[in-house]
N, C-alpha and C positions, 0 to 999 in steps of 0.2 A: 661285669660278669662275663665269663667266657662261655662259648657254646657248650662246652663240656659241663659246666656248672648248671646251665639252663636245662639240659637234658636230664641231669641227675635230680634236679629239684622238681621236675614235672611229675614223676610218679608219686612223689610224696604229696603234692597238692591234690592229685587225682584220688589218692587213697583217703585223704582227709575229707574231700568232697563226697566220696561214696559213703564214708562212715557217717557224715552228718545227714545225708539223705536217708540212709537206713535208720538212723536214730529217730528222725522226724516221722518217718513212715510207721515206725513202731508205736509212736505216740498218737497217731491219728485215730480218732474214734471210728468205730465200725458202725455201719448202718444196721439198725435192728431189722429183722425179717419182716416185721409188721409195718415198716415205714411206708411201703408202697401198697399196702392192702387198704381198700376202702372200708370205712366203718359201715356196719349194718344199716345205720340210719341213712347214709348216703344212698345205698342201694334201694332202700325202701322208698325214699323220696323220688328217686329216678323212676321207679315203677309207677308211682302216683302221677308223675309228670308225663308219662309216655303212653301212647296208644298206637295200634296198627290199624291201617285203613286200606281197603281195596279201592283202587281208582284207576282211571285211564292213564293218568300221568301225575307227576309232581305238581305241574302247573294247575291241574284241576283242583287239587287239594288246596293249593295256595289261593286260588280264586274263591273257593268256598270259605276259606278262612277269613279273607277280607270281608266277605258278606256277613259272616257270623260276628266278627268283631264290630263292624259298623252297626249291626242290629243291637249289640250290647252297648252302643253309644261310645265306642272307642274311636279315636282319630288314628288313621294309619300314618305312622311316622316314616317307616322305610319298608320297601319291598325289594328284595334281591332274589329274583327268580332263579338266576343261575346258581345261587348258593342255597336256595330253598329256605330263605329267612324272611320273616315278617316281624316287625315291631310296631306295636300300637300302644297308645296311652290315653288315659282319661283323667282330667283334673276336676275335682269336686271341692265344694266349699267345706271347710273344716270347722268353721266357727259356729258354735251353737249358742243359743241365747243364755243358757245356764252357765256355760263356761265363760262367756263374756262378762256376765254379772259377777262371777267369782273373781276374775282378774281385776275388774273395776273396783270391787270391794277391797281387794288387796292393795291396789294403788291408793285408795282413800285412807286405809289404815296406815300406810307408810307416810302419807302426807300429814296425817294427824300427829304421828310420832316425830315428824320433822326429818324423816329419812327419805332417801330416794330409792324407789324400787323400780327397776326396769323390767316389767313383766312382758314387754313386747318381744323379748327374746324367747319367751316360753309360750306365747299365744299361738296356737296352730291356726293358720289361715287357709291352707289348701292341702288336700291330699292328692297325690299323683300316683296312679296305678299304671304299671307298665306290663304288657304281655309281650313276650318274645317267643316265637314259634319257629322251630327248625324242622324241616321235612327232609327225610333221607329215604332213598329206595332201599327196600329190603334186599339183603344179600341171599336170603333163603328162597323167596318166592317172587316170581315175576308178577307185576301188577299190584304188589303190596308195598305200602310205604309206612314208615314209622315217623310219627309226629311227637315232638317233645316241646312242651310248653313250660316256661318259667314265668312266675308272677312276682312282682316286687312293688312295694309301695313306699312312698317318700312323704313325710310330713314337712311342710314349708311354713315358716313363721311369717308374721306380718311384715318383717323386713326382707322377706324373700330368701332367707337362709334355710338350709336343710337342718331340721332339728331332730329328725329320726328317719331311719331307713331300715327296711326289713324285707326279707324274702317271705312270701306267703307259702306256707307248707301244709295247710289244711286240705285233706283229701276231698272233702265235700265240695270245696270251691273248684278244684281241678275237675271233679266229676261233672259239675254243672257246665263248665266251659267245653268239655269234651262232648257232652250231650248236645249242646248247641252246634258244635262243629260237625258231629255225626249227622244231625238233621240237615245242615247246610250242604254237606256232601251228597246226601240222598236227594235233596231237592235239585241240586245242580245236575246230578246224573240223570234224573228223570226229565229235565227240561230239554235235554239234547236229543 
């Protein structure tokens, strides 16, 4: 191929490339306007999970939070003061006598029928509840901080596997946690 032929064939290739790109761009789906809009339920949950507090510093709120969580029998897992994050968890026994009797009866019925029933996959052994709190300074007022708490629980079976996990969304539970936190902040502020 001569240099003249290469030069003449180049615009043809470029025009085909431009045509294909335009064709594909025309087929691309457009994003609906509501795609980036949060649903009302998300905004409602965020308002349930958040409170504003007046305090000397972010560290004072975090210290009061550690005290409140320990009072509620949570173990402190992580504290990242520079990020304003605390994570705490509590593990409780999930096996009740009535549930254990039910699973044992099911195992016996399976044995009588000559079949194998592995109920250990379904038997809850432990519940683990985790609280994560993030504290951020208010952009509107000096000395005010916004705390957001999220609560999650996990059900673990007798084999140590997670069989259920869920976010806690009940407003009453968040209200109880924030009441304890408010009391802890008040006590800490008056001790100093």
